[in-house]
C-alpha positions as a printed Julia matrix, in Angstrom:
250×3 Matrix{Float64}:
 58.85   -0.92    8.07
 60.57    1.39    5.7
 59.14    2.2     2.24
 61.36    2.65   -0.82
 60.04    4.63   -3.76
 61.65    5.6    -7.08
 60.15    8.67   -8.66
 59.71    8.96  -12.45
 57.87   11.32  -14.67
 56.62   11.37  -18.24
 58.91   13.4   -20.55
 57.77   16.95  -21.12
 56.43   16.22  -24.68
 54.41   13.24  -23.39
 52.73   14.67  -20.27
 49.5    15.58  -22.03
 49.51   12.7   -24.48
 49.51    9.52  -22.49
 46.28    7.42  -22.48
 45.35    4.53  -20.23
 43.79    1.7   -22.2
 43.19   -1.44  -20.15
 43.72   -3.71  -23.11
 47.0    -2.12  -24.12
 48.19   -2.28  -20.51
 47.48   -6.06  -20.4
 49.16   -6.67  -23.72
 52.3    -4.63  -23.01
 55.54   -6.67  -23.23
 59.18   -6.2   -24.22
 58.62   -7.51  -27.73
 56.18   -4.68  -28.31
 58.58   -2.23  -26.69
 61.33   -3.17  -29.17
 58.87   -2.78  -32.08
 57.98    0.76  -31.0
 61.45    1.82  -30.03
 63.15    4.33  -32.3
 66.6     3.01  -31.38
 67.45    5.21  -28.4
 66.27    2.64  -25.78
 67.16   -0.53  -27.66
 70.19   -1.57  -25.51
 68.23   -0.88  -22.31
 65.26   -2.99  -23.46
 67.48   -5.8   -24.62
 69.2    -5.8   -21.19
 65.79   -6.03  -19.54
 64.9    -8.97  -21.84
 68.08  -10.73  -20.73
 67.25  -10.37  -17.07
 63.46  -10.73  -17.19
 60.89  -13.4   -18.04
 57.13  -13.4   -18.13
 56.8    -9.66  -17.72
 53.37   -8.2   -17.26
 51.56   -5.1   -16.0
 47.9    -4.76  -15.03
 45.64   -1.84  -14.16
 44.29   -2.24  -10.67
 42.28    0.98  -10.36
 41.92    4.32  -12.13
 40.75    7.3   -10.09
 40.76   11.06  -10.56
 44.1    11.54   -8.82
 45.89    8.16   -8.95
 45.97    5.19  -11.2
 47.39    1.98   -9.63
 49.22   -0.77  -11.45
 50.7    -4.16  -10.54
 53.92   -5.34  -12.2
 54.99   -8.97  -12.11
 57.82  -10.92  -13.66
 60.55  -13.43  -13.19
 63.7   -11.37  -12.53
 67.3   -12.52  -12.5
 68.76  -11.99   -9.03
 72.52  -11.73   -9.33
 72.8   -10.95   -5.58
 71.68  -14.49   -4.65
 74.77  -16.29   -6.02
 78.47  -15.81   -5.52
 79.24  -17.24   -8.95
 77.59  -19.1   -11.79
 74.28  -18.43  -13.44
 71.91  -16.22  -11.39
 68.42  -17.66  -10.82
 65.18  -16.08  -11.9
 62.9   -15.28   -8.98
 59.19  -14.2    -8.98
 58.69  -10.5    -8.28
 55.54   -8.39   -7.79
 55.43   -4.7    -7.05
 53.17   -1.72   -7.25
 53.29    1.47   -9.29
 51.09    4.61   -9.02
 50.61    7.1   -11.78
 49.8    10.57  -10.5
 47.18   11.53  -13.08
 47.33   15.33  -12.7
 51.14   15.7   -12.67
 52.32   12.7   -14.76
 54.65   11.5   -12.01
 55.02    7.71  -11.57
 56.0     6.05   -8.28
 57.57    2.63   -8.18
 57.27    1.01   -4.73
 59.91   -1.36   -3.26
 61.44   -2.35   -6.55
 64.98   -1.03   -6.87
 66.52    0.89   -9.73
 66.87   -1.88  -12.28
 63.7    -3.75  -11.44
 61.64   -0.59  -11.58
 62.62   -0.19  -15.24
 60.55   -3.25  -16.06
 57.26   -1.64  -15.06
 58.22    1.82  -16.26
 59.12    0.6   -19.75
 55.91   -1.47  -20.05
 53.74    1.41  -18.79
 55.39    3.96  -21.11
 54.92    1.73  -24.15
 51.24    0.93  -23.32
 50.24    4.57  -22.76
 52.29    6.36  -25.46
 53.63    3.76  -27.85
 57.07    4.98  -26.75
 58.99    2.78  -24.27
 61.2     5.67  -23.31
 58.47    8.15  -22.57
 58.86    7.94  -18.76
 62.05    9.32  -17.28
 63.78    9.07  -13.9
 63.69   12.48  -12.1
 66.83   14.18  -10.88
 66.92   16.6    -7.91
 69.46   19.33   -8.33
 70.77   21.79   -5.68
 67.94   24.39   -6.21
 65.34   21.67   -5.72
 67.06   20.39   -2.55
 66.93   24.08   -1.32
 63.16   24.14   -2.1
 62.69   20.86   -0.21
 64.53   22.3     2.8
 62.4    25.45    2.64
 59.22   23.34    2.65
 60.39   21.38    5.6
 61.39   24.38    7.69
 58.94   27.15    6.63
 55.68   25.55    7.78
 53.54   26.59   10.71
 54.47   23.21   12.28
 57.92   22.79   10.77
 60.01   19.71   10.48
 63.79   19.4    10.74
 66.82   18.47    8.69
 68.59   15.4    10.1
 71.33   14.47    7.7
 72.84   15.59    4.43
 75.49   14.34    2.04
 77.32   17.15    0.22
 79.81   16.83   -2.68
 82.45   19.18   -3.96
 82.39   21.46   -0.93
 84.68   24.51   -0.49
 85.25   25.3     3.19
 87.96   27.31    4.9
 89.95   27.48    1.71
 89.87   23.72    1.22
 87.94   21.59   -1.33
 86.3    18.43   -0.01
 84.98   15.74   -2.35
 82.27   14.62    0.12
 81.05   15.73    3.53
 78.36   14.04    5.56
 76.66   16.06    8.33
 74.23   14.38   10.74
 72.44   15.8    13.78
 69.01   16.53   15.19
 67.87   19.95   14.01
 70.85   20.22   11.61
 69.41   23.44   10.14
 70.37   25.26   13.44
 74.09   24.58   12.73
 76.16   27.32   11.28
 78.39   24.67    9.76
 75.44   23.11    7.92
 74.25   26.37    6.59
 77.68   27.39    5.39
 78.45   24.07    3.71
 74.95   23.57    2.29
 75.42   26.9     0.49
 78.92   26.24   -0.74
 78.49   22.64   -1.96
 78.3    22.24   -5.73
 76.19   19.16   -5.38
 73.86   17.53   -2.83
 73.64   13.76   -2.94
 70.88   13.21   -0.42
 69.05   14.73    2.51
 67.21   13.09    5.39
 64.48   15.06    7.18
 61.4    15.02    9.29
 58.56   16.53    7.33
 56.23   19.27    8.77
 53.24   17.91   10.64
 51.11   16.41    7.85
 47.56   17.75    7.43
 46.16   14.34    6.59
 47.26   12.51    9.75
 48.48   15.18   12.14
 52.02   13.69   12.48
 55.37   14.16   10.73
 57.11   11.38    8.87
 60.86   10.78    8.55
 62.39   10.25    5.08
 65.45   10.59    2.87
 65.49   11.86   -0.68
 68.39   11.18   -3.17
 69.4    13.24   -6.16
 68.47   10.38   -8.59
 64.8    10.34   -7.43
 64.97    7.75   -4.72
 62.77    8.37   -1.74
 62.92    6.28    1.45
 60.28    6.7     4.17
 61.25    5.38    7.62
 58.14    6.0     9.65
 56.12    2.97   10.65
 52.38    2.54   10.05
 52.71    4.55    6.79
 49.42    5.45    5.05
 48.91    6.18    1.37
 47.57    9.6     2.21
 50.94   10.43    3.86
 52.88    9.35    0.82
 50.69   11.39   -1.45
 50.86   14.54    0.71
 54.61   14.31    0.64
 54.52   13.73   -3.17
 52.38   16.9    -3.58
 55.14   18.91   -1.94
 57.73   17.36   -4.25
 55.48   17.83   -7.3
 55.05   21.5    -6.43
 58.84   21.9    -6.44
 59.02   20.56  -10.03
 56.07   22.54  -11.39
């Protein structure tokens, strides 16, 4: 079963200032977020209020490396109706705060729904509902991910890539998708990967992980989305992959 993760991080000026207080976590809600907002996030919070009811976040565990939270709410599901008023459905999902790097992982929540927990957590830990930001992976960081995948003693492979604004053979292409086993061995891939102005996403098989002795297959998107396709996924595998991504950002 695949695992979908959206990666966030505390803003640079907040990374050494957040504090986990169990009572503040329990009491966090959108009303308090609006009170603490300076105006920049007002429209986003009001949109969340329109589409969310009974929002809450709770601290499940706090360790040296990871702190785990559960987010629950009633969320308006527009995809369930063709027309008319969308119903509110109960939703529960998990978030993990990486204590040493200030990254936050939202599991199986989707872009819009993930903002519920992110906003509540940011407000509870910093009194600023906008303190946690979605990460973005630019071309140099995709290069760094590719290098990590391929330059290991037990390397992985690139399986698929979506490139945008590519110049090739004196023509400009808005989007090119390349897909193959061991794509890194293709001259076409290497040429286009270098000439593309933007990279939208890349699918790859990781190097053999130290924690479990196997590779995992995943896709990373420029907007911070991470999908892991390997079955029987363990937390230690997710966190080893995250350490590689964190190293690229640090």
